[in-house]
Phi, psi and omega in degrees: 000131180235155184257155177295339177266014181096161178078182179293334186149172175248121184233136173264127178237137175259161177069044184269008183288338183196179165059226190292323185290323180290323178292314178301314183298309172304310180299320178294322184295316184298336177279350177111000176285151168270115184251131171259093192266106181257151176219169185283322190269130174293330176296319173293324175294317180302324177303308178290329167297328175291344174272347179110007182258149175290125184211128171218171195277138169212117179247123186298330183275005182240091183307319179300322179297316184295317180295320184292323180294314182293328175291332175287323179288330176286329176293331182271358170123354179123189189212133174257342180200150185233134174238105173277117189223321186302126180206163173215177180235157167232089188298142175156159178296148182300319179296345184258355182278112172297161179293329169298330175299313188286318182300309181292323180293326179283338162297316178278327193255350182221292196302323180286329172295314179299313175308312182296312180301322181285337170283329178289324190298321174306324179289323179288333177284322183299324174277336184095008176194164179172154178230134173237110178249121183254130178270108181265235187182158162303336180269014166278349184221346175226150193269172168201146185293147178079353192245020192304312186301310187288320177309311185300314176298324185286316170308320179293321171303317183300309181302316183297319181288314174311318187287313178304314185299319175292321183286340178267001183295342173267012178229175180269024177255128182257136175243129190228151173248142165243126188246082194291319194071207190288119173241133179289104180219183179267019188298318182294309172313314184285354180275347183294316178301306174300332179289311187293327177282333188253328196257107175276070193292328180299328182270003184271150174300346185251031184300320189286319181295323170300316184296325189265344183232292185296316185294328179293308178298316185295320189254003179292140179235131350287162190299131180301126172292152181265140183304137184085001185297137175238172176283162175297341175298334177297314179289326177302314179310309184296314179307311187298310176307315187292332183270328197243356173280142181296334177228089181284145177298154178289321190218143181239107174266112194278310192257153175300327173296327179293317175297322177289315182295328178292322171301314180299309182307321190278323191262326188268154171305157179300314181297324179285319175299324177303318183290314180295322181290326182295338182272006176072000000 
């Protein structure tokens, strides 16, 4: 993909303070893309600007920041691609999730993504092309204990993206899913504050399970790696193909656990798959 203004194109990336978003922003910038690297925190934006990246604030939970970011993009001439990436988790048993916790995580992991995407599509229609790449998860198609809030947002994201892909088939706009699997990021550390805010685990009938399972994994330092874990650059490699290939795939499964889980999801009976997922 090339931009009318020269270079490979103009892309807005969310969640660029660390991990997948940061690696994508740096790598695409080095490849000649015009990158709008957004973060929730102005301090993180300032740090990226010091690196030479174009960065401004965008928080999925703040509608005004989404509108402001898109106004900035439009003022700079338009948008060739959008990489929706920023998300977080609230670890905890489903029975312990308050309504407010789900409301808040859906604002950040789904509703904000939809808002930003819906604002980007008219720009892409006007210029006659575009790529919308949504970063999902292995947990967008298989479940895992303690991750009900996050899993439900990713399942919803996959459904919304699948429909968008079908609806955009009569346009030059491609909608793509990336399903990373275990990637070395800050998501586990970043999950601690939402867990402490929302989950009253000491009052839960699963208190002992929290002590012997979730808490040990959540608070171990440094975070224990997951089998098959790769660095963020593996996601960036898939993103580059999704952006620059004339015919991008509908879905990119990045790690071997994701590819294995996809096969299990298709081939195994539900109860057997449940037992495998329960083992983590």
